[in-house]
C-alpha positions as CSV (number, residue, x, y, z in Angstrom):
1,X,-20.7,20.2,127.5
2,X,-23.9,20.8,125.5
3,X,-27.3,20.7,127.0
4,X,-28.1,17.6,124.9
5,X,-25.2,15.7,126.4
6,X,-26.2,16.7,129.9
7,X,-29.7,15.6,129.2
8,X,-28.5,12.3,127.8
9,X,-26.4,11.6,130.9
10,X,-29.3,12.5,133.2
11,X,-31.7,10.2,131.3
12,X,-29.1,7.3,131.4
13,X,-28.5,7.8,135.1
14,X,-32.3,7.9,135.8
15,X,-33.0,4.7,133.8
16,X,-30.1,2.9,135.6
17,X,-31.3,4.0,139.1
18,X,-34.9,3.2,138.2
19,X,-33.9,-0.3,137.1
20,X,-32.0,-0.8,140.4
21,X,-35.1,0.2,142.4
22,X,-37.3,-2.1,140.4
23,X,-35.0,-5.0,141.0
24,X,-34.8,-4.1,144.7
25,X,-38.6,-4.2,144.8
26,X,-38.7,-7.5,143.1
27,X,-36.4,-8.8,145.8
28,X,-39.2,-8.4,148.3
29,X,-41.9,-9.8,146.0
30,X,-40.0,-12.8,144.5
31,X,-37.3,-13.8,147.0
32,X,-36.4,-17.4,146.1
33,X,-32.8,-18.3,147.0
34,X,-33.0,-21.6,145.1
35,X,-29.4,-21.5,143.9
36,X,-28.2,-21.6,147.5
37,X,-29.9,-24.9,147.7
38,X,-27.4,-26.4,145.3
39,X,-24.5,-25.5,147.7
40,X,-26.4,-26.8,150.7
41,X,-27.3,-30.1,149.0
42,X,-23.7,-30.5,147.7
43,X,-22.4,-30.3,151.2
44,X,-25.1,-32.8,152.4
45,X,-24.0,-35.2,149.7
46,X,-20.4,-34.9,150.9
47,X,-21.4,-35.7,154.4
48,X,-23.3,-38.8,153.3
49,X,-20.6,-40.0,150.9
50,X,-22.7,-39.5,147.8
51,X,-21.4,-38.2,144.5
52,X,-20.6,-34.4,144.6
53,X,-21.4,-33.9,140.9
54,X,-24.8,-35.3,139.9
55,X,-26.4,-35.3,136.5
56,X,-29.3,-32.8,136.2
57,X,-30.9,-30.5,133.7
58,X,-28.6,-27.5,133.1
59,X,-31.5,-25.2,133.8
60,X,-32.1,-26.7,137.3
61,X,-31.2,-24.7,140.4
62,X,-29.7,-27.7,142.1
63,X,-26.8,-28.1,139.6
64,X,-23.4,-27.9,141.4
65,X,-20.7,-26.7,139.0
66,X,-18.0,-25.4,141.4
67,X,-14.7,-26.8,142.8
68,X,-15.1,-29.2,145.7
69,X,-13.7,-26.8,148.3
70,X,-16.8,-24.6,148.1
71,X,-19.1,-27.5,149.0
72,X,-16.8,-28.5,151.9
73,X,-17.0,-24.9,153.2
74,X,-20.8,-25.4,153.3
75,X,-20.7,-28.5,155.5
76,X,-21.0,-26.6,158.8
77,X,-24.0,-24.8,157.4
78,X,-25.6,-28.1,156.2
79,X,-26.3,-29.0,159.9
80,X,-28.6,-25.9,160.2
81,X,-32.2,-25.6,158.9
82,X,-32.0,-25.5,155.1
83,X,-34.5,-22.6,154.4
84,X,-32.9,-20.4,157.1
85,X,-29.4,-21.0,155.6
86,X,-30.6,-20.3,152.1
87,X,-32.2,-17.0,153.0
88,X,-29.3,-16.0,155.2
89,X,-26.9,-16.7,152.4
90,X,-29.0,-14.7,150.0
91,X,-28.9,-11.7,152.4
92,X,-25.1,-12.1,152.6
93,X,-25.0,-12.0,148.7
94,X,-27.0,-8.7,148.9
95,X,-24.3,-7.3,151.1
96,X,-21.6,-8.5,148.7
97,X,-23.5,-6.8,145.8
98,X,-23.1,-3.5,147.7
99,X,-19.4,-4.2,148.4
100,X,-18.8,-5.0,144.7
101,X,-20.2,-1.7,143.4
102,X,-19.3,0.7,146.2
103,X,-15.8,1.5,144.8
104,X,-17.4,2.5,141.5
105,X,-19.9,4.7,143.3
106,X,-17.0,6.4,145.1
107,X,-15.6,7.6,141.8
108,X,-18.4,10.1,141.9
109,X,-18.8,10.8,138.2
110,X,-22.2,10.5,136.6
111,X,-20.9,7.7,134.4
112,X,-19.6,5.9,137.4
113,X,-22.9,6.2,139.3
114,X,-24.8,5.0,136.2
115,X,-22.5,2.0,135.8
116,X,-22.7,1.2,139.5
117,X,-26.5,1.3,139.4
118,X,-26.7,-1.1,136.4
119,X,-24.1,-3.5,137.8
120,X,-25.7,-3.3,141.2
121,X,-29.1,-4.2,139.7
122,X,-27.6,-7.2,137.9
123,X,-25.9,-8.5,141.1
124,X,-29.0,-7.8,143.2
125,X,-31.1,-10.0,140.9
126,X,-28.5,-12.8,141.2
127,X,-28.4,-12.4,145.0
128,X,-32.2,-12.8,145.1
129,X,-31.6,-16.4,144.0
130,X,-28.8,-17.0,146.4
131,X,-26.2,-17.4,143.7
132,X,-22.5,-17.0,144.8
133,X,-21.8,-14.6,141.9
134,X,-21.9,-11.4,144.1
135,X,-19.3,-12.9,146.5
136,X,-17.0,-13.7,143.6
137,X,-17.3,-10.2,142.1
138,X,-16.9,-8.6,145.6
139,X,-13.7,-10.6,146.1
140,X,-12.2,-9.4,142.9
141,X,-13.2,-5.8,143.5
142,X,-11.6,-5.8,147.0
143,X,-8.4,-7.3,145.7
144,X,-8.1,-5.4,142.4
145,X,-4.9,-3.3,142.2
146,X,-3.5,-5.1,145.3
147,X,-0.9,-7.9,145.7
148,X,-3.7,-10.3,146.5
149,X,-5.4,-9.9,143.1
150,X,-3.7,-13.0,141.5
151,X,-4.8,-15.2,144.4
152,X,-8.3,-13.7,144.3
153,X,-8.5,-14.5,140.5
154,X,-7.6,-18.1,141.2
155,X,-10.2,-18.4,143.9
156,X,-12.8,-16.7,141.8
157,X,-12.0,-19.0,138.9
158,X,-12.7,-22.1,141.1
159,X,-16.3,-20.9,141.4
160,X,-17.1,-19.1,138.2
161,X,-14.3,-20.2,135.8
162,X,-14.3,-17.1,133.5
163,X,-12.2,-14.7,135.8
164,X,-9.2,-16.8,134.8
165,X,-9.2,-14.8,131.6
166,X,-7.8,-11.8,133.5
167,X,-4.5,-13.8,133.6
168,X,-4.2,-13.0,129.9
169,X,-3.4,-9.4,130.6
170,X,-0.4,-10.4,132.7
171,X,0.8,-12.9,130.2
172,X,0.6,-10.3,127.4
173,X,2.8,-8.0,129.5
174,X,5.2,-10.7,130.3
175,X,4.3,-10.4,134.0
176,X,4.7,-14.1,134.7
177,X,4.6,-14.1,138.5
178,X,1.0,-12.9,139.1
179,X,-0.1,-15.0,136.1
180,X,1.4,-18.2,137.5
181,X,0.1,-17.4,141.0
182,X,-3.5,-17.1,139.7
183,X,-3.2,-20.2,137.5
184,X,-1.6,-22.2,140.3
185,X,-4.3,-21.2,142.8
186,X,-7.1,-22.2,140.4
187,X,-5.3,-25.4,139.6
188,X,-4.9,-26.4,143.3
189,X,-8.5,-25.6,144.1
190,X,-9.8,-27.5,141.1
191,X,-7.4,-30.5,141.3
192,X,-9.4,-32.1,144.2
193,X,-12.3,-32.6,141.7
194,X,-10.3,-35.4,140.2
195,X,-11.0,-37.4,143.3
196,X,-14.7,-37.4,142.5
197,X,-16.7,-39.0,139.7
198,X,-17.0,-36.3,137.1
199,X,-19.4,-38.3,135.0
200,X,-22.3,-36.3,136.4
201,X,-20.6,-32.9,136.0
202,X,-23.0,-30.7,133.9
203,X,-21.3,-29.1,130.9
204,X,-24.3,-28.7,128.7
205,X,-25.1,-24.9,128.3
206,X,-28.8,-25.7,127.9
207,X,-30.7,-22.7,126.6
208,X,-27.7,-20.4,127.1
209,X,-29.9,-18.0,129.0
210,X,-28.6,-14.5,128.1
211,X,-25.8,-15.7,125.8
212,X,-26.1,-15.3,122.0
213,X,-25.9,-19.1,122.0
214,X,-29.6,-19.0,122.9
215,X,-30.3,-17.3,119.5
216,X,-27.8,-19.1,117.3
217,X,-24.7,-21.1,118.1
218,X,-23.1,-19.8,114.9
219,X,-23.9,-16.2,115.9
220,X,-22.5,-16.8,119.4
221,X,-19.3,-18.3,118.0
222,X,-18.7,-15.3,115.7
223,X,-19.3,-12.8,118.5
224,X,-17.1,-14.8,120.9
225,X,-14.3,-15.0,118.3
226,X,-14.5,-11.3,117.6
227,X,-14.4,-10.4,121.3
228,X,-11.5,-12.7,121.8
229,X,-9.6,-11.2,118.9
230,X,-10.2,-7.7,120.2
231,X,-9.0,-8.7,123.6
232,X,-5.9,-10.3,122.1
233,X,-5.1,-7.1,120.2
234,X,-5.3,-5.0,123.4
235,X,-3.3,-7.5,125.3
236,X,-0.5,-7.6,122.7
237,X,-0.5,-3.8,122.7
238,X,-0.3,-3.9,126.5
239,X,-3.2,-1.5,126.7
240,X,-4.5,-0.9,130.2
241,X,-8.0,-1.3,128.6
242,X,-7.2,-5.0,128.2
243,X,-8.8,-5.5,131.6
244,X,-12.1,-4.2,130.4
245,X,-11.8,-6.2,127.1
246,X,-11.3,-9.4,129.1
247,X,-14.4,-8.5,131.3
248,X,-16.5,-8.1,128.1
249,X,-15.2,-11.4,126.8
250,X,-16.4,-13.0,130.1
251,X,-19.9,-12.1,129.1
252,X,-19.7,-12.6,125.3
253,X,-17.5,-15.7,125.3
254,X,-19.3,-18.4,127.4
255,X,-22.3,-20.2,125.8
256,X,-24.2,-19.8,129.0
257,X,-24.3,-16.5,130.9
258,X,-26.6,-14.2,132.8
259,X,-26.5,-10.4,133.0
260,X,-24.6,-10.5,136.3
261,X,-21.5,-11.6,134.3
262,X,-21.3,-8.0,133.2
263,X,-20.4,-7.2,136.8
264,X,-16.9,-8.4,136.1
265,X,-16.5,-4.9,134.6
266,X,-16.3,-3.6,138.2
267,X,-12.9,-5.2,139.0
268,X,-11.7,-4.7,135.4
269,X,-12.4,-0.9,135.7
270,X,-10.6,-0.7,139.0
271,X,-7.6,-2.6,137.6
272,X,-7.6,-0.2,134.6
273,X,-7.7,2.8,136.9
274,X,-4.9,1.3,138.9
275,X,-2.8,0.9,135.7
276,X,-3.5,4.6,134.9
277,X,-2.2,5.7,138.3
278,X,0.9,3.5,137.9
279,X,1.7,5.4,134.7
280,X,1.6,8.8,136.3
């Protein structure tokens, strides 16, 4: 390894760790778990018999886009003081962020530490707002490479939708059982939504946030199509890197994303490494 390569790795690692520390500092200065309010309020609406899905600006923190079960799970919490619950949930998401990146840190390589720092920063920023995203990624990380992975994908897809793309890897390999389990789990968890008025369900991507959609819908469509095509090629070839390709598609494909969507690279990498061990 040349000195230039070593220096490049050190610089990349230093930048990633510095960014993580910056976000951690921001947590203290700008801790506003507003996203958790959407879950609390959704549970409150269920208790009062109001509509679960209510029309709102796609940029509003109070928008509830998840399957009904998640709101039902929040009903016991809705009897407690709202601010205390929101901040407590945000701290729990901080813990989930650590759970999500710890297996990557344990790999011990400079590249792994750098990746873990970057993904940790993205998740930490999301946890600051009380979003459930760190819990979804942590669930997938813990289950990756295990028999529970298909069920975990189904559950995760009932909250963040895009993890269902992982099913494409199994379909491409002809591994129908885990694919069907993941799809069935997601379907069962989402089917209850049909009992509610979906007229207020927010599907507008709004500004798109970090998606290329925010720059140009045409540019976004071209990039999403290219990422989908690349993923399809790797799936057809039964490459173990198809997991990573699907994770990239989860960030490039949706018209509305934030940087924390890149954290799906964590379970994808673990699934890829598990495939590698299986081939030995």
